MILOLO-177270 format. One record per residue (C-alpha): x, y, z. Coordinates in steps of 0.05 Angstrom, whole numbers, plus 32768, in hexadecimal, padded with zeros to 4 digits. Layout:
XYZ...
//
This chain:
856D7B7D8A6585547B458A9385587B568ADD85577B0B8AEC855D7AD18ABB85197AAE8ABC851A7A658AD584FE7A4B8A9385367A6C8A6C85747A488A51859B7A828A7185DB7AA18A5685F17A7F8A1686307A8689EC862F7A8089A086607A4F898086807A4B893B86897A0C891286BE7A1588DB86BA79E7889F86F779E2887186D879B0884286B479C28801866979C98800864A79C587BA860A79EE87B785CB79E0879085DC7A1B8762861A79F6874B864C7A22876F86797A0C87A8868F7A2887EA86D47A0D87FB86CC7A21884486977A41887086827A4988B886407A4188DC862E7A67891B86047A40894C85EC7A3A899485D979FE89BE85AA79F889FA85A279BD8A2985CD797F8A2C85D9794889FA85C979058A1985F878C98A1B85DF78A889DB85D878EB89B7858F78DF89A9856E791E89C5858679528994855579848976856679B3893C854679F8893785427A1588F185387A6088EC850C7A8A88BF85207AC1888E853A7AF588C0854D7AC388F685907AAC891085B27A7E8942859D7AA38980855B7A80898D85597A7F89D985787A9C8A1885A47AD98A1F85EA7AE98A0885F57B148A4585D07B358A7E85D07B748A5385A57B558A1D85647B7B8A14853E7B3C8A00854A7AF189F885517AC789B9851C7AC9898384F97A87899985057A8C89E384BB7A8189F084C17A3A89D685077A2489EB851B7A198A34850C79F18A7384C279DD8A7284B479FD8A2F849E79D689F184E779CB89DD84FB79B78A23854579BE8A30853F79908A6C8531795A8A388550797189F78593798989DD858179C289AF85AC79DC8975859B7A1E895485C57A3B891C85CB7A7688ED85C37A5C88A685F87A5F887185F17AA1884D85D97AC3888D85F57B0188AD85F97AEC88F6863C7AC988F686347A9388C286587A9B887F86307AC9885286347B04882386527B32885986897AFF886886CF7B03884C86DB7AD7880F871E7AB5881E872E7AB287D4872A7AFE87CB87337B1C881086F47B46880586AC7B3C881A86857B0C87EE864D7B3F87E486227B2C87A886557AF78794863E7AC987CC861B7A8F87AA85D07A8687AD85BD7A5487E2857F7A2987E9855A7A058821857C79C5880885C079E6881185AF79FB8857859979B5886A85D97997884F860379C9887585DA79BB88B485E8797188AA8632798288A9862979A688EB8605796A8908863F793E88F3866F796F89148647796B89558644791F894F85F8791F894C85E378E28923859978F589208569792A89398531791A896A850E79538946851C7989891284F079C5891E84E47A0688F884B17A3C88EB84A67A5E88A784E77A56887F84FF7A2B88B984C579FB88AC84DD79F38865852079DD8880850079AB88B084D8798E88758517798A884A853D79678882850779318885850C7924883A855779298831856F79068870853578D88883856178AC88AF857878E888D88535790788EA850578E5891A84D3791F891E84C8796088F7849E799C890A848979C888D084697A0788EC84487A4188C6846A7A298887845B7A0F8841847779DB881084807A1387DC84727A5D87D684347A7787B3843B7AA9877A84247ADF87AA845C7ACF87DB84907AD087A484747B13878F847C7B2F87D584C47B1787D784D27B38879484B67B7B87AC84E47B7687E885207B6687BD85107B9F878D850C7BCF87C785547BBC87DA85727BBA879585527BFC878285747C2187BB85AA7C4E879D85DA7C3487D285D27BEC87BD86087BEF878685F47BAB876A86027B8C87AE86487BAA87B486347BDF87E7866D7BCA8815869F7BDE87E0867E7C2387DC86797C2B8828862E7C33882185F27C0A883685AC7C038817858A7C0F8859854E7C32883B85417BF9880C854A7BC48842851D7BEC887084E67BEE883B84EF7BA3882E84E67B94887784A97BC1887D84877B9C8843849A7B59886184837B6C88A7843E7B7F888E84367B388872844C7B1888B384137B3988DA83C87B3188D283947B6788C883787B55890D83BB7B5A893083CC7B9D890F83887BB8891F838C7BA2896883D37BBD897083CC7BFF894B83867C0A892F83857C4E890F83A77C70894983CB7CB0893984107CC2895483F67D09896383B27D23897783A37D41893383B17D3388E983ED7D5788CD83D57D558885841C7D49886E842A7D178837846D7D038854845C7D04889E84597CC388C684147CCD88E583F87C8988F984147C5B892F84177C2188FD84447C4C88D084727C5C890984767C12891C84897BFD88D684BE7C3388D184DB7C1C891484DC7BD388FF84FB7BE388BC85307C1188D785447BE0890E85487BA688DC85717BCE88AA85A67BD988DF85AD7B9088F085A47B6888B085CD7B62887185AA7B76883085CB7B40880685B77B0C883A856E7B24883585717B1987E9858E7AD387F4855B7ABE8828851F7AD487FF85397AAE87C285407A7087ED84F77A78880084E47A7F87B7850B7A43879F84F37A1087D284C679DC87B284D7799387C2849F797D879284C1799D875684ED7960874B84AF7933874C8485795687188461797D874E844D79408776845B795287BF8448790E87D9847F78EF87AE84B1792187C9849F790B880F84A778C1880284EE78BB882084D978DA886284D478AC889F84C678DE88D6848778F388FB846F793888EA844D7971890D842F79A688E0841379E588FE83EF7A1F88DB83CE7A5E88F5838A7A7888E0839F7AC088D183E17AAF88AF83D57ACA8869841E7AC38855841D7A77885E83D37A6A886A83B67A29888683A47A0E884183EE7A0A883083FA79E1886F83BE79B6885D83DD79AA8818841B7990883B83F47965886C83CA79468834840A7934880F84267915884F83E778EC885883E978D6880F843278C18819841C789A8857844578C38889843578CD88D2841D791588DA83F9793E890E83D9798088F783BF79BB891E83A079FB890383A77A2C893C83777A66894483A37AA3894D839C7AED893D83E77AF7893383EF7AE688E9842F7AC588D184547ADC890F84277AAE8939845D7A78893784887AA5896384527AB5899584427A8489CE83F67A8289CB83D77A4C89F683BB7A1E89C083FC7A21899884257A1189D683F779D789E8840079B889A3844B79C489A4845379A889EB842A796A89D88455795B899B8498796789BD8481793F89FA8477790389CD84BB790F89AC84DB790F89F284BA78CD8A0484DA78AD89C7852078BF89DE854378868A04854878968A4F852378D98A44851378FC8A84
//
């Protein structure tokens, strides 16, 4: 818990719920007649409502991006390093909105929520959602908050896909978009990693075809394994070597096939166990499918530059040298398409040892790039301080 709230923190924040009792037709063809979105806001909306920034989260993210829910919190929101007074997303200048996506498990309507038509949890009956569905539901939230356009839409990883989709689907409502450690579509290798994770969950005897709630069980072992596999791909060989090396937990080898003997093994077990206690398995399946399906060029015979034609915003694209999940060449593919489509784009490949997780870590070069871009965004806002 924080002894004192740091001066560059947004402080104590309270989540809010937006209830929508109007139908939302999803890309899969199904419809949600009602749903809710959990969100938080930081900073103040200016008089002409022109300084709003939307934060889109990654696979395991949620609405709590910055600050603390109470003085008892052990740590702040997941992107606290980038959101707050004087930080790249400066809450002295911007009104920041961060939400938990539809299908999530942190307060927004998802598989663990009660289906009003049956009185039971949706479970595996919750419809498949896509990045496009998320962006449309986020636009509904923007309407509810009376935000006509975003000064910037920002996201890392899966969040970057949402920022990109926003720029294409609502070009009049996005002035700037930051696509960080992301990709315009998954590679076959990435889809394969996601399928291994899903198989780990669905093969757990306690999964019960997604109806584990009805059986008062939970596929924690499968979800733990899925997270362990995923976590390995988020780190780099260098970061794992620096953090753990080949260090043993004890002084000598135990020569046991089932013993956890290396520090890196212990770390993965800890991360997996913690995640399995806080995340819904059906939501994990949904989120990884949304990753797989995202491909704005699909509707344009694979031509990404054509997909980008509607966009009117200025882009920032950032990649990290050791990110082998979404490597720099995928960002370069996106930047090249933006250039071909004659869009305004700034690109930075940041040297970082932290792998895909680098977008969460405030290294100096990354922060300099981020500060520079957001500083320009702030100058574009009428009467910006």
